[in-house]
Each structure stands twice: as structure tokens, then as C-alpha cells.
A tleap script that builds the chain and sets N, CA, C and O, in Angstrom:
source leaprc.protein.ff14SB
mol = sequence {
  NMET ASP ASN LEU GLN ALA ALA ILE LEU ASP
  VAL LYS LEU LYS LYS ILE ALA GLN MET ASP
  ARG LYS ALA LYS MET TYR GLN GLU GLY LEU
  CYS GLU VAL LYS GLU ILE LYS LEU PRO PRO
  PRO PRO VAL GLU ASN GLY GLU HIE TYR ASP
  ILE TYR GLN ASN TYR GLU ILE GLU ALA GLU
  ARG ARG GLU GLU LEU MET VAL TYR LEU ARG
  ASN LYS GLY ILE GLU VAL VAL ILE GLN TRP
  GLY GLY LYS ALA VAL HIE GLN TYR PRO ALA
  LEU GLY LEU GLY ASP VAL HIE LEU PRO ARG
  THR GLU GLU MET PHE LYS LYS ALA LEU LEU
  LEU PRO LEU TYR PRO GLU LEU THR ASP GLU
  GLN VAL ARG TYR VAL VAL PRO SER ILE LYS
  GLU PHE TYR SER GLN LYS CSER
}
set mol.1.N position { 92.367 71.070 96.062 }
set mol.1.CA position { 92.142 71.239 97.477 }
set mol.1.C position { 91.096 70.200 97.895 }
set mol.1.O position { 90.052 70.061 97.258 }
set mol.2.N position { 91.392 69.488 98.956 }
set mol.2.CA position { 90.410 68.506 99.433 }
set mol.2.C position { 89.439 69.156 100.416 }
set mol.2.O position { 89.590 70.327 100.764 }
set mol.3.N position { 88.454 68.400 100.855 }
set mol.3.CA position { 87.412 68.945 101.734 }
set mol.3.C position { 87.958 69.452 103.064 }
set mol.3.O position { 87.510 70.481 103.569 }
set mol.4.N position { 88.921 68.735 103.630 }
set mol.4.CA position { 89.503 69.161 104.904 }
set mol.4.C position { 90.227 70.500 104.743 }
set mol.4.O position { 90.052 71.404 105.561 }
set mol.5.N position { 91.031 70.626 103.698 }
set mol.5.CA position { 91.727 71.888 103.453 }
set mol.5.C position { 90.738 73.024 103.219 }
set mol.5.O position { 90.941 74.139 103.702 }
set mol.6.N position { 89.672 72.742 102.482 }
set mol.6.CA position { 88.653 73.761 102.221 }
set mol.6.C position { 87.966 74.209 103.511 }
set mol.6.O position { 87.693 75.395 103.695 }
set mol.7.N position { 87.691 73.261 104.395 }
set mol.7.CA position { 87.044 73.601 105.666 }
set mol.7.C position { 87.960 74.475 106.526 }
set mol.7.O position { 87.501 75.433 107.148 }
set mol.8.N position { 89.235 74.150 106.559 }
set mol.8.CA position { 90.201 74.949 107.332 }
set mol.8.C position { 90.311 76.347 106.732 }
set mol.8.O position { 90.310 77.342 107.457 }
set mol.9.N position { 90.406 76.420 105.409 }
set mol.9.CA position { 90.501 77.717 104.746 }
set mol.9.C position { 89.252 78.557 104.995 }
set mol.9.O position { 89.348 79.770 105.180 }
set mol.10.N position { 88.096 77.929 105.001 }
set mol.10.CA position { 86.846 78.646 105.258 }
set mol.10.C position { 86.881 79.322 106.628 }
set mol.10.O position { 86.450 80.466 106.767 }
set mol.11.N position { 87.391 78.620 107.631 }
set mol.11.CA position { 87.501 79.189 108.975 }
set mol.11.C position { 88.513 80.330 108.986 }
set mol.11.O position { 88.254 81.387 109.561 }
set mol.12.N position { 89.662 80.118 108.353 }
set mol.12.CA position { 90.725 81.129 108.349 }
set mol.12.C position { 90.312 82.398 107.597 }
set mol.12.O position { 90.642 83.504 108.026 }
set mol.13.N position { 89.599 82.248 106.488 }
set mol.13.CA position { 89.185 83.413 105.710 }
set mol.13.C position { 88.279 84.339 106.508 }
set mol.13.O position { 88.262 85.548 106.274 }
set mol.14.N position { 87.536 83.785 107.435 }
set mol.14.CA position { 86.654 84.599 108.267 }
set mol.14.C position { 87.442 85.471 109.245 }
set mol.14.O position { 86.884 86.380 109.861 }
set mol.15.N position { 88.732 85.195 109.383 }
set mol.15.CA position { 89.551 85.932 110.342 }
set mol.15.C position { 90.451 86.975 109.676 }
set mol.15.O position { 91.273 87.604 110.343 }
set mol.16.N position { 90.298 87.158 108.372 }
set mol.16.CA position { 91.133 88.120 107.653 }
set mol.16.C position { 90.965 89.529 108.224 }
set mol.16.O position { 91.950 90.246 108.403 }
set mol.17.N position { 89.751 89.919 108.503 }
set mol.17.CA position { 89.503 91.272 109.031 }
set mol.17.C position { 90.220 91.474 110.365 }
set mol.17.O position { 90.718 92.566 110.641 }
set mol.18.N position { 90.277 90.433 111.191 }
set mol.18.CA position { 90.973 90.536 112.479 }
set mol.18.C position { 92.466 90.767 112.259 }
set mol.18.O position { 93.071 91.598 112.936 }
set mol.19.N position { 93.066 90.032 111.312 }
set mol.19.CA position { 94.492 90.208 111.037 }
set mol.19.C position { 94.767 91.594 110.476 }
set mol.19.O position { 95.765 92.224 110.827 }
set mol.20.N position { 93.890 92.066 109.610 }
set mol.20.CA position { 94.049 93.394 109.037 }
set mol.20.C position { 94.006 94.457 110.134 }
set mol.20.O position { 94.795 95.403 110.116 }
set mol.21.N position { 93.100 94.305 111.073 }
set mol.21.CA position { 92.990 95.257 112.181 }
set mol.21.C position { 94.248 95.248 113.044 }
set mol.21.O position { 94.713 96.301 113.479 }
set mol.22.N position { 94.793 94.072 113.288 }
set mol.22.CA position { 96.023 93.971 114.095 }
set mol.22.C position { 97.197 94.640 113.363 }
set mol.22.O position { 98.012 95.328 113.977 }
set mol.23.N position { 97.267 94.429 112.046 }
set mol.23.CA position { 98.321 95.068 111.264 }
set mol.23.C position { 98.181 96.590 111.321 }
set mol.23.O position { 99.179 97.306 111.400 }
set mol.24.N position { 96.959 97.073 111.281 }
set mol.24.CA position { 96.736 98.521 111.383 }
set mol.24.C position { 97.156 99.041 112.756 }
set mol.24.O position { 97.617 100.176 112.877 }
set mol.25.N position { 96.998 98.223 113.780 }
set mol.25.CA position { 97.470 98.610 115.118 }
set mol.25.C position { 98.989 98.771 115.106 }
set mol.25.O position { 99.522 99.705 115.706 }
set mol.26.N position { 99.684 97.858 114.422 }
set mol.26.CA position { 101.143 97.990 114.278 }
set mol.26.C position { 101.470 99.271 113.513 }
set mol.26.O position { 102.341 100.035 113.928 }
set mol.27.N position { 100.776 99.511 112.396 }
set mol.27.CA position { 101.040 100.697 111.572 }
set mol.27.C position { 100.904 101.973 112.401 }
set mol.27.O position { 101.784 102.834 112.389 }
set mol.28.N position { 99.797 102.078 113.113 }
set mol.28.CA position { 99.538 103.282 113.908 }
set mol.28.C position { 100.501 103.406 115.085 }
set mol.28.O position { 100.950 104.504 115.413 }
set mol.29.N position { 100.814 102.288 115.712 }
set mol.29.CA position { 101.659 102.324 116.892 }
set mol.29.C position { 103.136 102.532 116.603 }
set mol.29.O position { 103.867 103.062 117.440 }
set mol.30.N position { 103.577 102.117 115.418 }
set mol.30.CA position { 105.007 102.164 115.112 }
set mol.30.C position { 105.393 103.219 114.074 }
set mol.30.O position { 106.570 103.353 113.742 }
set mol.31.N position { 104.426 103.960 113.564 }
set mol.31.CA position { 104.698 104.880 112.459 }
set mol.31.C position { 105.717 105.969 112.796 }
set mol.31.O position { 106.335 106.526 111.888 }
set mol.32.N position { 105.903 106.276 114.053 }
set mol.32.CA position { 106.836 107.340 114.425 }
set mol.32.C position { 108.212 106.828 114.867 }
set mol.32.O position { 109.072 107.620 115.251 }
set mol.33.N position { 108.420 105.520 114.815 }
set mol.33.CA position { 109.727 104.963 115.189 }
set mol.33.C position { 110.634 105.079 113.973 }
set mol.33.O position { 110.480 104.344 112.997 }
set mol.34.N position { 111.579 106.007 114.040 }
set mol.34.CA position { 112.390 106.317 112.864 }
set mol.34.C position { 113.394 105.218 112.507 }
set mol.34.O position { 113.907 105.190 111.388 }
set mol.35.N position { 113.671 104.331 113.428 }
set mol.35.CA position { 114.652 103.275 113.171 }
set mol.35.C position { 114.069 102.066 112.423 }
set mol.35.O position { 114.790 101.121 112.103 }
set mol.36.N position { 112.779 102.106 112.154 }
set mol.36.CA position { 112.184 101.002 111.399 }
set mol.36.C position { 111.407 101.549 110.205 }
set mol.36.O position { 110.889 102.665 110.222 }
set mol.37.N position { 111.349 100.720 109.179 }
set mol.37.CA position { 110.546 101.024 108.006 }
set mol.37.C position { 109.381 100.045 108.009 }
set mol.37.O position { 109.580 98.833 108.080 }
set mol.38.N position { 108.183 100.568 107.934 }
set mol.38.CA position { 106.981 99.747 107.962 }
set mol.38.C position { 106.607 99.285 106.562 }
set mol.38.O position { 106.971 99.931 105.579 }
set mol.39.N position { 105.886 98.177 106.461 }
set mol.39.CA position { 105.445 97.733 105.141 }
set mol.39.C position { 104.375 98.680 104.595 }
set mol.39.O position { 103.671 99.336 105.361 }
set mol.40.N position { 104.259 98.745 103.275 }
set mol.40.CA position { 103.196 99.589 102.727 }
set mol.40.C position { 101.836 98.996 103.075 }
set mol.40.O position { 101.688 97.779 103.176 }
set mol.41.N position { 100.845 99.866 103.256 }
set mol.41.CA position { 99.508 99.338 103.562 }
set mol.41.C position { 98.909 98.645 102.344 }
set mol.41.O position { 99.304 98.930 101.214 }
set mol.42.N position { 97.966 97.744 102.562 }
set mol.42.CA position { 97.311 97.077 101.439 }
set mol.42.C position { 96.577 98.076 100.546 }
set mol.42.O position { 96.146 99.139 100.995 }
set mol.43.N position { 96.448 97.713 99.291 }
set mol.43.CA position { 95.757 98.540 98.310 }
set mol.43.C position { 94.321 98.042 98.185 }
set mol.43.O position { 94.066 96.844 98.059 }
set mol.44.N position { 93.405 98.980 98.222 }
set mol.44.CA position { 92.006 98.640 97.997 }
set mol.44.C position { 91.508 99.547 96.883 }
set mol.44.O position { 91.303 100.743 97.092 }
set mol.45.N position { 91.313 98.975 95.698 }
set mol.45.CA position { 90.929 99.811 94.569 }
set mol.45.C position { 89.644 99.350 93.882 }
set mol.45.O position { 89.367 99.785 92.764 }
set mol.46.N position { 88.883 98.515 94.494 }
set mol.46.CA position { 87.637 98.052 93.906 }
set mol.46.C position { 87.780 96.778 93.095 }
set mol.46.O position { 86.864 95.956 93.059 }
set mol.47.N position { 88.928 96.605 92.439 }
set mol.47.CA position { 89.157 95.389 91.661 }
set mol.47.C position { 89.671 94.254 92.535 }
set mol.47.O position { 89.411 93.080 92.272 }
set mol.48.N position { 90.392 94.617 93.558 }
set mol.48.CA position { 90.926 93.609 94.480 }
set mol.48.C position { 91.204 94.280 95.823 }
set mol.48.O position { 91.159 95.504 95.949 }
set mol.49.N position { 91.489 93.458 96.807 }
set mol.49.CA position { 91.833 93.977 98.120 }
set mol.49.C position { 93.004 93.174 98.655 }
set mol.49.O position { 92.891 91.968 98.875 }
set mol.50.N position { 94.123 93.840 98.862 }
set mol.50.CA position { 95.288 93.182 99.450 }
set mol.50.C position { 95.071 93.016 100.947 }
set mol.50.O position { 94.311 93.762 101.565 }
set mol.51.N position { 95.739 92.043 101.509 }
set mol.51.CA position { 95.707 91.843 102.949 }
set mol.51.C position { 97.129 91.702 103.467 }
set mol.51.O position { 98.068 91.486 102.701 }
set mol.52.N position { 97.268 91.827 104.767 }
set mol.52.CA position { 98.547 91.548 105.408 }
set mol.52.C position { 98.608 90.054 105.663 }
set mol.52.O position { 97.915 89.536 106.539 }
set mol.53.N position { 99.432 89.371 104.902 }
set mol.53.CA position { 99.680 87.957 105.154 }
set mol.53.C position { 100.725 87.837 106.263 }
set mol.53.O position { 100.657 86.949 107.113 }
set mol.54.N position { 101.682 88.746 106.230 }
set mol.54.CA position { 102.738 88.855 107.233 }
set mol.54.C position { 102.854 90.327 107.598 }
set mol.54.O position { 102.333 91.195 106.897 }
set mol.55.N position { 103.534 90.598 108.688 }
set mol.55.CA position { 103.847 91.986 109.018 }
set mol.55.C position { 105.362 92.064 109.191 }
set mol.55.O position { 105.906 91.738 110.246 }
set mol.56.N position { 106.019 92.502 108.128 }
set mol.56.CA position { 107.478 92.506 108.091 }
set mol.56.C position { 107.998 93.931 108.072 }
set mol.56.O position { 107.656 94.724 107.195 }
set mol.57.N position { 108.825 94.238 109.048 }
set mol.57.CA position { 109.447 95.556 109.129 }
set mol.57.C position { 110.903 95.447 108.692 }
set mol.57.O position { 111.469 94.354 108.636 }
set mol.58.N position { 111.497 96.587 108.386 }
set mol.58.CA position { 112.940 96.670 108.208 }
set mol.58.C position { 113.458 97.435 109.417 }
set mol.58.O position { 113.109 98.597 109.628 }
set mol.59.N position { 114.292 96.773 110.206 }
set mol.59.CA position { 114.705 97.325 111.492 }
set mol.59.C position { 116.203 97.578 111.558 }
set mol.59.O position { 117.010 96.705 111.238 }
set mol.60.N position { 116.561 98.781 111.976 }
set mol.60.CA position { 117.959 99.061 112.318 }
set mol.60.C position { 118.289 98.212 113.552 }
set mol.60.O position { 117.443 98.011 114.423 }
set mol.61.N position { 119.511 97.725 113.609 }
set mol.61.CA position { 119.952 96.898 114.745 }
set mol.61.C position { 119.023 95.678 114.928 }
set mol.61.O position { 118.649 95.319 116.045 }
set mol.62.N position { 118.673 95.067 113.803 }
set mol.62.CA position { 117.715 93.965 113.804 }
set mol.62.C position { 118.076 92.850 114.773 }
set mol.62.O position { 117.224 92.380 115.528 }
set mol.63.N position { 119.321 92.430 114.755 }
set mol.63.CA position { 119.717 91.307 115.611 }
set mol.63.C position { 119.506 91.639 117.087 }
set mol.63.O position { 119.006 90.814 117.851 }
set mol.64.N position { 119.890 92.849 117.479 }
set mol.64.CA position { 119.700 93.276 118.869 }
set mol.64.C position { 118.222 93.370 119.219 }
set mol.64.O position { 117.804 92.960 120.302 }
set mol.65.N position { 117.432 93.911 118.294 }
set mol.65.CA position { 115.988 94.023 118.517 }
set mol.65.C position { 115.371 92.636 118.658 }
set mol.65.O position { 114.527 92.416 119.526 }
set mol.66.N position { 115.782 91.718 117.823 }
set mol.66.CA position { 115.246 90.363 117.865 }
set mol.66.C position { 115.522 89.712 119.225 }
set mol.66.O position { 114.625 89.107 119.811 }
set mol.67.N position { 116.724 89.826 119.716 }
set mol.67.CA position { 117.079 89.257 121.021 }
set mol.67.C position { 116.257 89.927 122.113 }
set mol.67.O position { 115.727 89.257 122.999 }
set mol.68.N position { 116.154 91.243 122.047 }
set mol.68.CA position { 115.397 92.002 123.042 }
set mol.68.C position { 113.943 91.535 123.093 }
set mol.68.O position { 113.405 91.273 124.169 }
set mol.69.N position { 113.315 91.434 121.927 }
set mol.69.CA position { 111.914 91.021 121.883 }
set mol.69.C position { 111.735 89.585 122.357 }
set mol.69.O position { 110.800 89.287 123.099 }
set mol.70.N position { 112.612 88.711 121.938 }
set mol.70.CA position { 112.504 87.310 122.379 }
set mol.70.C position { 112.678 87.198 123.890 }
set mol.70.O position { 112.019 86.378 124.529 }
set mol.71.N position { 113.556 88.012 124.463 }
set mol.71.CA position { 113.726 88.013 125.918 }
set mol.71.C position { 112.473 88.501 126.639 }
set mol.71.O position { 112.277 88.211 127.819 }
set mol.72.N position { 111.632 89.241 125.928 }
set mol.72.CA position { 110.367 89.704 126.500 }
set mol.72.C position { 109.217 88.748 126.154 }
set mol.72.O position { 108.052 89.050 126.411 }
set mol.73.N position { 109.560 87.590 125.567 }
set mol.73.CA position { 108.548 86.595 125.242 }
set mol.73.C position { 107.833 86.830 123.921 }
set mol.73.O position { 106.775 86.247 123.681 }
set mol.74.N position { 108.389 87.668 123.068 }
set mol.74.CA position { 107.777 87.974 121.769 }
set mol.74.C position { 108.544 87.203 120.700 }
set mol.74.O position { 109.739 87.418 120.500 }
set mol.75.N position { 107.848 86.314 120.026 }
set mol.75.CA position { 108.504 85.513 118.988 }
set mol.75.C position { 108.499 86.276 117.670 }
set mol.75.O position { 107.443 86.619 117.139 }
set mol.76.N position { 109.678 86.530 117.161 }
set mol.76.CA position { 109.850 87.182 115.861 }
set mol.76.C position { 110.651 86.235 114.973 }
set mol.76.O position { 111.347 85.345 115.461 }
set mol.77.N position { 110.541 86.439 113.674 }
set mol.77.CA position { 111.148 85.513 112.720 }
set mol.77.C position { 111.886 86.293 111.640 }
set mol.77.O position { 111.439 87.354 111.203 }
set mol.78.N position { 113.014 85.752 111.223 }
set mol.78.CA position { 113.706 86.260 110.042 }
set mol.78.C position { 113.304 85.327 108.900 }
set mol.78.O position { 113.666 84.151 108.879 }
set mol.79.N position { 112.564 85.871 107.970 }
set mol.79.CA position { 112.016 85.081 106.874 }
set mol.79.C position { 113.105 84.573 105.928 }
set mol.79.O position { 114.101 85.254 105.682 }
set mol.80.N position { 112.899 83.392 105.416 }
set mol.80.CA position { 113.789 82.762 104.443 }
set mol.80.C position { 115.222 82.608 104.962 }
set mol.80.O position { 116.166 82.545 104.175 }
set mol.81.N position { 115.380 82.547 106.275 }
set mol.81.CA position { 116.720 82.408 106.836 }
set mol.81.C position { 117.590 83.630 106.603 }
set mol.81.O position { 118.815 83.551 106.694 }
set mol.82.N position { 116.966 84.755 106.304 }
set mol.82.CA position { 117.717 85.989 106.083 }
set mol.82.C position { 118.331 86.120 104.702 }
set mol.82.O position { 119.148 87.012 104.470 }
set mol.83.N position { 117.949 85.240 103.775 }
set mol.83.CA position { 118.489 85.289 102.411 }
set mol.83.C position { 117.383 85.574 101.411 }
set mol.83.O position { 116.254 85.103 101.547 }
set mol.84.N position { 117.737 86.356 100.406 }
set mol.84.CA position { 116.827 86.567 99.281 }
set mol.84.C position { 116.905 85.344 98.369 }
set mol.84.O position { 117.875 84.589 98.422 }
set mol.85.N position { 115.917 85.156 97.557 }
set mol.85.CA position { 115.843 83.971 96.688 }
set mol.85.C position { 117.089 83.837 95.824 }
set mol.85.O position { 117.608 82.732 95.659 }
set mol.86.N position { 117.572 84.929 95.276 }
set mol.86.CA position { 118.734 84.846 94.377 }
set mol.86.C position { 120.023 84.445 95.100 }
set mol.86.O position { 121.028 84.164 94.447 }
set mol.87.N position { 120.011 84.415 96.430 }
set mol.87.CA position { 121.211 84.072 97.192 }
set mol.87.C position { 121.314 82.579 97.516 }
set mol.87.O position { 122.270 82.160 98.167 }
set mol.88.N position { 120.364 81.786 97.080 }
set mol.88.CA position { 120.419 80.341 97.310 }
set mol.88.C position { 121.138 79.682 96.144 }
set mol.88.O position { 120.612 79.647 95.032 }
set mol.89.N position { 122.355 79.151 96.389 }
set mol.89.CA position { 123.149 78.554 95.310 }
set mol.89.C position { 122.424 77.426 94.561 }
set mol.89.O position { 122.618 77.258 93.357 }
set mol.90.N position { 121.610 76.672 95.254 }
set mol.90.CA position { 120.929 75.536 94.626 }
set mol.90.C position { 120.015 75.957 93.480 }
set mol.90.O position { 119.666 75.134 92.633 }
set mol.91.N position { 119.629 77.214 93.446 }
set mol.91.CA position { 118.761 77.685 92.365 }
set mol.91.C position { 119.529 77.977 91.083 }
set mol.91.O position { 118.937 78.142 90.017 }
set mol.92.N position { 120.856 78.039 91.197 }
set mol.92.CA position { 121.693 78.219 90.013 }
set mol.92.C position { 121.506 79.549 89.299 }
set mol.92.O position { 121.586 79.610 88.072 }
set mol.93.N position { 121.264 80.594 90.039 }
set mol.93.CA position { 121.059 81.893 89.417 }
set mol.93.C position { 122.362 82.623 89.110 }
set mol.93.O position { 122.353 83.733 88.577 }
set mol.94.N position { 123.474 81.993 89.449 }
set mol.94.CA position { 124.767 82.572 89.116 }
set mol.94.C position { 125.142 83.752 89.972 }
set mol.94.O position { 124.766 83.844 91.141 }
set mol.95.N position { 125.881 84.644 89.377 }
set mol.95.CA position { 126.445 85.785 90.086 }
set mol.95.C position { 125.504 86.996 90.002 }
set mol.95.O position { 125.832 88.014 89.392 }
set mol.96.N position { 124.346 86.863 90.620 }
set mol.96.CA position { 123.352 87.936 90.616 }
set mol.96.C position { 123.545 88.785 91.869 }
set mol.96.O position { 123.682 88.256 92.972 }
set mol.97.N position { 123.555 90.089 91.694 }
set mol.97.CA position { 123.657 90.996 92.834 }
set mol.97.C position { 122.500 91.989 92.767 }
set mol.97.O position { 122.321 92.696 91.776 }
set mol.98.N position { 121.737 92.022 93.824 }
set mol.98.CA position { 120.614 92.956 93.946 }
set mol.98.C position { 120.812 93.714 95.253 }
set mol.98.O position { 120.273 93.315 96.286 }
set mol.99.N position { 121.579 94.804 95.220 }
set mol.99.CA position { 121.974 95.500 96.454 }
set mol.99.C position { 120.814 95.918 97.350 }
set mol.99.O position { 120.902 95.740 98.565 }
set mol.100.N position { 119.737 96.462 96.806 }
set mol.100.CA position { 118.611 96.900 97.648 }
set mol.100.C position { 117.948 95.708 98.314 }
set mol.100.O position { 117.624 95.757 99.500 }
set mol.101.N position { 117.746 94.645 97.563 }
set mol.101.CA position { 117.139 93.427 98.111 }
set mol.101.C position { 118.021 92.846 99.208 }
set mol.101.O position { 117.529 92.458 100.268 }
set mol.102.N position { 119.314 92.786 98.955 }
set mol.102.CA position { 120.243 92.230 99.939 }
set mol.102.C position { 120.285 93.080 101.202 }
set mol.102.O position { 120.370 92.541 102.305 }
set mol.103.N position { 120.227 94.392 101.054 }
set mol.103.CA position { 120.205 95.276 102.217 }
set mol.103.C position { 118.911 95.085 103.009 }
set mol.103.O position { 118.920 95.066 104.239 }
set mol.104.N position { 117.802 94.946 102.285 }
set mol.104.CA position { 116.518 94.736 102.956 }
set mol.104.C position { 116.545 93.452 103.786 }
set mol.104.O position { 116.049 93.426 104.912 }
set mol.105.N position { 117.125 92.391 103.226 }
set mol.105.CA position { 117.152 91.122 103.950 }
set mol.105.C position { 118.061 91.163 105.175 }
set mol.105.O position { 117.944 90.302 106.047 }
set mol.106.N position { 118.947 92.126 105.264 }
set mol.106.CA position { 119.768 92.296 106.466 }
set mol.106.C position { 118.969 92.950 107.596 }
set mol.106.O position { 119.364 92.884 108.760 }
set mol.107.N position { 117.842 93.581 107.244 }
set mol.107.CA position { 117.048 94.315 108.224 }
set mol.107.C position { 115.656 93.717 108.447 }
set mol.107.O position { 114.989 94.062 109.423 }
set mol.108.N position { 115.213 92.834 107.561 }
set mol.108.CA position { 113.828 92.339 107.591 }
set mol.108.C position { 113.558 91.489 108.829 }
set mol.108.O position { 114.359 90.636 109.211 }
set mol.109.N position { 112.404 91.751 109.444 }
set mol.109.CA position { 112.000 91.035 110.656 }
set mol.109.C position { 110.478 90.913 110.672 }
set mol.109.O position { 109.766 91.910 110.558 }
set mol.110.N position { 109.993 89.695 110.813 }
set mol.110.CA position { 108.545 89.460 110.878 }
set mol.110.C position { 108.058 89.592 112.313 }
set mol.110.O position { 108.551 88.914 113.214 }
set mol.111.N position { 107.089 90.468 112.511 }
set mol.111.CA position { 106.438 90.583 113.812 }
set mol.111.C position { 105.281 89.590 113.871 }
set mol.111.O position { 104.790 89.153 112.830 }
set mol.112.N position { 104.844 89.232 115.066 }
set mol.112.CA position { 103.727 88.291 115.173 }
set mol.112.C position { 102.473 88.834 114.478 }
set mol.112.O position { 102.064 89.971 114.714 }
set mol.113.N position { 101.881 88.016 113.631 }
set mol.113.CA position { 100.602 88.351 112.995 }
set mol.113.C position { 99.941 87.053 112.550 }
set mol.113.O position { 100.377 86.403 111.600 }
set mol.114.N position { 98.892 86.701 113.252 }
set mol.114.CA position { 98.142 85.488 112.948 }
set mol.114.C position { 96.743 85.667 113.530 }
set mol.114.O position { 96.543 86.510 114.404 }
set mol.115.N position { 95.782 84.892 113.063 }
set mol.115.CA position { 94.394 85.128 113.479 }
set mol.115.C position { 94.158 85.117 114.987 }
set mol.115.O position { 93.312 85.863 115.481 }
set mol.116.N position { 94.879 84.295 115.713 }
set mol.116.CA position { 94.635 84.172 117.149 }
set mol.116.C position { 95.361 85.228 117.976 }
set mol.116.O position { 95.179 85.289 119.192 }
set mol.117.N position { 96.176 86.058 117.338 }
set mol.117.CA position { 96.879 87.134 118.049 }
set mol.117.C position { 95.849 88.096 118.633 }
set mol.117.O position { 94.922 88.522 117.943 }
set mol.118.N position { 96.016 88.430 119.889 }
set mol.118.CA position { 95.039 89.311 120.539 }
set mol.118.C position { 95.484 90.777 120.460 }
set mol.118.O position { 96.660 91.074 120.251 }
set mol.119.N position { 94.523 91.676 120.629 }
set mol.119.CA position { 94.848 93.105 120.684 }
set mol.119.C position { 95.821 93.382 121.820 }
set mol.119.O position { 96.737 94.193 121.682 }
set mol.120.N position { 95.619 92.710 122.927 }
set mol.120.CA position { 96.495 92.887 124.087 }
set mol.120.C position { 97.936 92.511 123.733 }
set mol.120.O position { 98.873 93.189 124.154 }
set mol.121.N position { 98.116 91.454 122.973 }
set mol.121.CA position { 99.463 91.045 122.578 }
set mol.121.C position { 100.104 92.089 121.664 }
set mol.121.O position { 101.286 92.397 121.812 }
set mol.122.N position { 99.338 92.632 120.725 }
set mol.122.CA position { 99.865 93.697 119.857 }
set mol.122.C position { 100.232 94.910 120.708 }
set mol.122.O position { 101.260 95.550 120.487 }
set mol.123.N position { 99.384 95.214 121.676 }
set mol.123.CA position { 99.665 96.355 122.563 }
set mol.123.C position { 100.873 96.084 123.466 }
set mol.123.O position { 101.363 97.013 124.108 }
set mol.124.N position { 101.355 94.876 123.535 }
set mol.124.CA position { 102.585 94.551 124.252 }
set mol.124.C position { 103.796 94.678 123.312 }
set mol.124.O position { 104.855 95.154 123.719 }
set mol.125.N position { 103.629 94.254 122.068 }
set mol.125.CA position { 104.726 94.289 121.093 }
set mol.125.C position { 105.106 95.730 120.770 }
set mol.125.O position { 106.288 96.074 120.787 }
set mol.126.N position { 104.132 96.565 120.479 }
set mol.126.CA position { 104.401 97.938 120.038 }
set mol.126.C position { 105.240 98.720 121.058 }
set mol.126.O position { 106.281 99.258 120.682 }
set mol.127.N position { 104.833 98.806 122.326 }
set mol.127.CA position { 105.667 99.561 123.267 }
set mol.127.C position { 107.015 98.886 123.538 }
set mol.127.O position { 107.983 99.555 123.899 }
set mol.128.N position { 107.077 97.573 123.366 }
set mol.128.CA position { 108.365 96.888 123.547 }
set mol.128.C position { 109.362 97.350 122.491 }
set mol.128.O position { 110.533 97.573 122.797 }
set mol.129.N position { 108.907 97.494 121.261 }
set mol.129.CA position { 109.779 97.990 120.185 }
set mol.129.C position { 110.171 99.439 120.456 }
set mol.129.O position { 111.336 99.805 120.303 }
set mol.130.N position { 109.223 100.248 120.851 }
set mol.130.CA position { 109.517 101.653 121.166 }
set mol.130.C position { 110.514 101.751 122.315 }
set mol.130.O position { 111.430 102.573 122.289 }
set mol.131.N position { 110.325 100.908 123.316 }
set mol.131.CA position { 111.227 100.895 124.467 }
set mol.131.C position { 112.645 100.539 124.031 }
set mol.131.O position { 113.604 101.159 124.491 }
set mol.132.N position { 112.789 99.560 123.161 }
set mol.132.CA position { 114.117 99.161 122.667 }
set mol.132.C position { 114.825 100.332 122.019 }
set mol.132.O position { 115.989 100.601 122.317 }
set mol.133.N position { 114.124 101.039 121.124 }
set mol.133.CA position { 114.767 102.136 120.405 }
set mol.133.C position { 114.927 103.397 121.248 }
set mol.133.O position { 115.696 104.284 120.878 }
set mol.134.N position { 114.231 103.495 122.353 }
set mol.134.CA position { 114.398 104.668 123.216 }
set mol.134.C position { 115.634 104.555 124.113 }
set mol.134.O position { 116.095 105.546 124.681 }
set mol.135.N position { 116.163 103.326 124.231 }
set mol.135.CA position { 117.356 103.099 125.038 }
set mol.135.C position { 118.583 103.589 124.288 }
set mol.135.O position { 118.589 103.639 123.058 }
set mol.136.N position { 119.596 103.942 125.015 }
set mol.136.CA position { 120.870 104.332 124.394 }
set mol.136.C position { 121.489 103.088 123.771 }
set mol.136.O position { 121.480 102.006 124.358 }
set mol.137.N position { 122.023 103.267 122.575 }
set mol.137.CA position { 122.663 102.124 121.893 }
set mol.137.C position { 124.116 101.968 122.255 }
set mol.137.O position { 124.781 101.057 121.762 }
savepdb mol mol.pdb
quit
């Protein structure tokens, strides 16, 4: 790591607590939405402390939810192009089938989570998701 990268990382590391708090806002705000599965919370056991690097949910009707959120100005992402690592032919993993992983990748959706994300923005995302699932399908 060079000095410039170290300086950038030093600034970003100071914002970990902010990202963790935003992720907890998602956890608390979305825990009762039965159509989505939330990520497990980080583990804190004294030896290490996990953080939310991303906030990825598994969403029923993911494609529809994604369009709905984007139409409301919320940028969401499907990680890895919607494919699990074993599904990339260039890796030469052959005929591997991982049904649970493949099912998860059909539903996985990254919600906004980055240091500059504001509480107000999280408070916009959460009710937008609830509103989507409260509508008749």
C-alpha cells in the first residue's frame, strides 16, 4: 500500500461506525418485511469485530423492486452481475451446481451503504421498500 492509499484508508476507517449505524437502521426498519431476508448482523466476540461492507438483502420480486426503487431515485445494485462465482465459465469449474447459492443470487440486491449516505437517505429507502411490498402484486 502506498502513502496515498494509506491516507485514503485512514479517512475511510474513521467512518466505519457511521456505516454500521446506517446498516442497523436498515435492520430495524426492514425486520418485519416478510418478503425480504436481511443479512445476519456482524459478530462481535472480543477477538474480532465484523462490519457491514455491503448491505445485501434477498428480495422476493427482486427485479420489480429494483425498478421501483430506481424510479424513486434509489440506486441499487445486483452484485457480480447476478451470478455466483461457480457460474462463470472462464473459471473452468465445470458442471458445479449449488442450488441454494444459485437461488440466493436470483434474489440478492445491494441497498445503498457507503460512508457519505445520510440518515435521511436511509429513512427514504426503508419506507420505499415497505411501500413496494404493501402494494398488491
